[in-house]
Steps between C-alpha positions, in 0.01 A plus 500: 500500500581867456224758553467867401599632843821520704567133419539600139805708584799311366872565517686568178735211574205261535350622171836449329517139619142428401528646151823315427358171622180532300679595179739208535208267574335628180808389305705820470875452500703666773595802285138568410369454853773730633442777242120497523510506877756778512283711271177434690664570833638826362143607419357384833784648709473843341120510518442435130247232594347483152832352381595310814420154633140523379648398160607157632187311392517665158859390450414145611224490241750603231760249610265205525301593191807528277492876434824542699794268435583344837867440415598751228837516334569871463755592235657804334387523141713793391729768631701794384701724727273618783180328380370145507183310418393233750257218417304400810377165358143580615618498863371711786534872435679565826776251418557664161490855639746426782730318259470778247584765757802302619631506141415871462695581816797299379492678165466841666799421719708455185345751261329757728154389380341161445169413339332158471192429290306195621302269274250221573435599858187523715346717774786635711306657790645813662729685260673670792654175614732494197585868481588482869756224439702751301470778761616266775818445309559868436343523153193680369250236393198505270251217435191495277265233369177510295206277584162392366249774406303637792550878470297719262659784310420859596134540397511137380224245563688171458796332660825585321818523710595289797576664832859521359696590812810717520747476786821698560722464807790726588754446780512769769793527743423384854130436434257280310497549121274744318241258364235575238271205421183596315246357261420715202134436577329698774533187720628147428230240430613292795400802713147464364501131596624593849218756537251231389631271771475772763162633378651850477380764247751606239631857490343730242593471132729194521284229340222472246215267406472335157386830346802691625291676768672553835377284788599484870372140523798262478265215409383692189843620390579357158789723402732753659550866422845622389699699751421868502122541532398787273853489358499125448675537164821529705443162665411346165819641348713354780325165452591520131866557590496183713327318214776595258786404734336177620327367190610680185871499587491134601272372225248379755123542517331834535260539792203449268642160397599358842264236643315619813680473830175373655460207257305284445797370297786424738674258266623732223817708556425870474794610287572817697800727485680720757790741509753586773776759514784578737713818509829540686493858631880546509512439124360852476610683811720437805331275751537762772333760280211266419445408865520863612245595236257225606537591866441868425201420274329280762571749781351784298199291397410385846562841649292691247190695598171307512134589468291507818465147638719380215811281489770480234684172447764375264402194295552202728460687833157349567618153399813506718293616797254217442783250465635595844156444650456164332849384591408558861133401513424278207225530241120476515375293206178582316210246501551381141868433565419318822254273317750435223774414748269257682424320174864484398604373844244222479588409140875473557519406866691817586432645848328837495726794593468625858636803673821421688621809683833325573579431135743764370418654166793412280364504147691553173477874429 
């Protein structure tokens, strides 16, 4: 049995094995188990714990309840030049997003840009996982997806948008990619659930009670604030952009029409949409010019003057630093995730993950 102490520190490789085994035991086909695990491990490795392995129990509930198709048959519905529409057959969102980005990269390799609209998908976890696939192959990648309503509008007092994440990844010569991965809410809802598990107060002005009044108590948080605080109309506008690309452009459900991620209905597919884009830099400028520009930009950014006791970082710097630590030392799991893992291990007869310092970290990245 794992406990919330040093024994709860688990290697990434052990987490990878455990998640794959549980998903397969829950009936997921190999492609689904692989994609969902890759996405969760991306989140956990980079310190985006709200979208990491703590989602495993949620995904199992969707697979066993019928919300997520355990063996989907993804297919291309339409295509013209550099654009395609992919039907995910109500499969796991990570499988559809990875597959969509693969197609977008292929299209961008031929046309300079490739865009794939995704229909009939589900929760895809960390948006950065899919944008990063493009950057690792030398392309600029973008991934967005809307989700069920949990975020109020600026000065609003009811749930309207989902957290509607935006991620962009850009290759940088000789270093990890520039990686922006952000919710258009002040924080993602899974962060609220994580704070509940840890018993930690929320930061100011990130969540509201039923009346739209800000609260630091994660247990009382009923909706999230849009990104931007006093200027939250900017976050609401960005959420609207994601809504248009993910739902309107694909003919899928708006956030206000998507069944709740938290249930209680785990049998009905959610009818979500997503959108991914890949850009081949040398379609616009010589590769050497692009790489020199990125190198110069990042050098100037990281070398710029800072306020007293301040630090400037490029998007992704904190995450890559955290990834290096977790590659070397493993991950400490929060109490709610530990309890969920114990229940899943008992249900499916899968051994709980344990830290193995001798196991090399060799995960799909």
